[in-house]
N, C-alpha and C positions, 0 to 999 in steps of 0.2 A: 536255465536248468544245467545244473553240476552235476558233475561224475561221484560215483557211489563212491565211498572209503571202500578201505578193502577192511570187512569186519569178515567174524565170526559168525557165518547168519545164522548155525544153526545152535551155538550160542548164545546171540540176539533173539531166538525164538525161542530158550526155552527159557530166557531169564524173563522175555516177556508176560509170557504164558503163565508167570510165578506172581504176579503184580494181581493185586485187589486190586486193581485203580489202572480202566487204562485208557481213561479220559479222561481231561481236564472237566466230565459233568461230570463222571462219576467222583472227579477229587473235591468237587462242590459238595458230592454228600457227605464225600467222607470231611469234610470237617464244620459241617450242620450236623455233625451226629458227635464233635470233638463238643462245638456250641450245647446240643445238649445237656452230653456227660457235665460240662461245667453244671446244670442249671441244676443239676442233679447233688451236684458234689457241693453247690452254695446252699440250698435246701435244708445240709445238713447242720445238725442241732452244733455242728462242732467243725467248724471252715479250717482245714490244713493251714497250718502259717503259711505257709508258700505262695500260699495264695489269696489267701485274709488284704495283705495289703496292697494287691494288683486293682490298676480297671479293668474291663472285663474281657478290653483287646487281648493286655498280655497275659492275661489266665489264660485266655481262649493259647494264645502262643508255648504259655508254660508247659500245656498240658497237651499239644501235642506230638507225634514220634518224630525222629529224624524219616518216617520212612513217610511217611504225609506226607514230607517235605521233596524227601530223594525223586516223590512218583512222577512230579512235574517232569525233573528232570531226566528222567527214562522213559518215560513219554515221548516227550522231545527229541532223543537220541530214534528212541523203534521211530516216531510217527517220518523227522527229516530223512529215516534213508530209503523205507522203503518208498515213499511219494517225492523223493530226488527232491526233495527244502529244506535247505539250509536254513530259511528264514526259521521255519518251525523251533531248528534247534537254538541255536541266538536269540530268540523271545524265551524259551524254557531256560536259557540259560541266567537271561533276567530277570526273573520272577522265582528260579530257584536260589538265586547267588540271594535275594533282599530277603524273602522266605526262613534261609537259613541262618542269612546276621542276625533279623529281628525274635529267632528262637533260640540263639548260639547266647545272646545281650546277657538275656536273662537266664545263661547257668551258668552264664562265668563271670559274673559280677565279679570286682576284687581281684581281679587274678594280673600282673603282668598283659601287657599288650602282642605278649610275644607268637601269646598262642592262636593271633588273629593269620600266623604268617598263608596254612594255608587257606583258606578264607582269600584273605587279600590276590593270592596270586588264581585262584579260580574268578574271582571279581577281575582279573585282571582277565582271562580266558572270554566273559565276556563283554570286556571294557570299558566295568560298571566302573569312571576312572570315582567319581562321587561317592559310590561304597566305600570304596577301597580309603576313601579320606578317613569315614567316617570310624576306620577299624584303624588307622594308623597316620591322625592327625599332627598336625606339625606342631601343639603348642603340649605332645604329651610326648614328644622327642623320644631320643632310642629308648629303648627297650635296656628292661637293669637285669631281672630274677626268670630267668626257668631251665629250660635243657639249654645245654653250650653251645648245642649247633642250633637250636629255633632261636635263639637270640641272637646269634653269629648273622643267618639269610636273615632274622626280619630286619636289622640294624643297616645291612647292604640295600635291601626293601627299600628303607625308611630315609635312604644314602639317599640312594638312587630319587624318588620318588621328590621330593623335598630341592635334591637339589643342593645340598648345602653343604660348605666347602670343608668347614670344620669333620663334620659327621662325618663324609666320603671319606678324609682320610683317618678317622677314629677306624672308623669300619673297617677299612680296607687292611686293615694297619690287623686288626685284631685277628680278624676271616682268613691272615695270609701265619697268620701266627698259631692258628688253628691249625691252621693244615698240615703243622711242621708237627700233628701230633698223629696218633693210629684216629683213622677217618675211614666210612667204609666208603667202596666206590663210587654209587648213588650219589650220598653227601656230597663228596669228594665232588663228581662233577656239577650240581646243581650250584653251590661257592666259584668253586674256577668257570660256571656260566656266570653268573653273578660280578663274578669281577674284572672277566672281558670284557661283559656292554663297559662297566665305568671305566676301565682303559680303551673301547669302541675300538679292539680286539675285535672284528668280523669274522675270522678264521677259526679263532678259538670258539669263538659263543656258536657256530653252524656245528663243530666237533662235537664240544660238551651235550648241543641238543640232541643231537643223537644216541651218545653216554645213556642221556638222561632219559631217553624213548626206553633205549634199549633195556636200563635196569629199574622201570615203571613198574610193571610187576610184580617184580620181587621188591620193591622197596612198601611193606606194610605200616608201615611209621607214618604216612602219604596219608591214607585216606585209613587205613586200616583194613577199609574193599569191606567194612561192614555194607556200603554198598556196590556188589560186581559188576551192575554196569559202568563202574569210575575204570573197569579193567579193558571196558569195549575201546572208550575215550578217555583220554586224557588230560585232564583238565590241567594240572600244574603244565609239562609243555606247553601246550595251550596259551597257559597267562607268561610263560616267559619270553615267550618269541612274540605277546602283543609286547608286553612290559616293552620290549627292542626299540616298538614301533611310537608308541609314545615314549623314547625319555633319548632315541637317538634321530638325527637329522635322514631327512629319508633317502636322501643318496646312501650314509653311511646303512642305513637299518635294510636296502635293497640288498644289498653286497649279504646277507647273511640266506647260507645256503641252508632250505625246509630238510627236515628229515624222512630217511623212506624207512618209513614204521606204521604197520598200522592206526598204532595209538592216540597217531600225529593224523587225522582227516585233512587235508590234501584240501579237500570239497570245501569245510569248512571255514578256511583260512582265506581259501579264493571266492567266496563271498563277505568276508569280513573285509578284505581289501576290496571291495567292490561297492561296499558302504560306507568306504575310511575308517575303520576298525569303529563304530556308530555301533553303543547300547541295542536291545532286540528294544521288543514291545511289548506288554503286556499281555504274558502268556494264560493269565488267568484272574481273571477282575470277581472279587466277595459283592453279594449284593442283598439286598435285605439285611436279617440278622446280623448277618457278617461285615457290614462296611466297612467298618474299623480297621478290616485286617488289611485295606488298604494303605494304609499310615505305610506300608514295607515301602513303599512308591516315590512317599515325598522326602 
């Protein structure tokens, strides 16, 4: 049993009460309704172009709403808190990240891979390195197009993941140049954390991670907070911390100080340390006509 994190219980209760789905079983019901909706759409005389060239499973992903995917994470946050079982949250992170990626890839076709920065950090929050590599494969190289901040952070992250000396030199040089310009406090701390990780400067990493947690709820670009549960659990700070575990020698990683902030659940970190920062298990398993959706786990 792990200690509950310090969270706003009243807010958590309010958010949970507003959910349409409050259990994995209810989530499965919602996905079945999406499947039925797809049947109605495909039975029309003219099938929408954005669905006409997709197989059935991808078509279901395409008509799935963000809230259908977010529900799994939100249930995991709520149940882990009240049942004092962080395995539930770790498992929810695994299924949430997988579903989120497969839905997002259908909507983001043809865009530069820097747009995956947030999702890669969320994948690291759940220690899903295999999923991160689907978004930032080595053959894709560094990113080139997109918002300057996103490109800067994505390239630092890609360089860290693949440990390519040339990429590290290029991405760190451009990041330091970017910091000479006008940059918001939260954005600056995030870039400086990644630079400190590359330089193995654990005091700086500890300091910047604390600053990231302090400014997290005001950094609306991170998630735009369409899902308010992400103000209770900070996936980006957790992803940054877990990234350090996977990128640094154990002795160096152990020198990082955990931030003392309610968006950073030390109980989740304690659990993940106990299982050596492995991914969770399947929080949701699809059956029957939905069996094809289990491709998220492949």
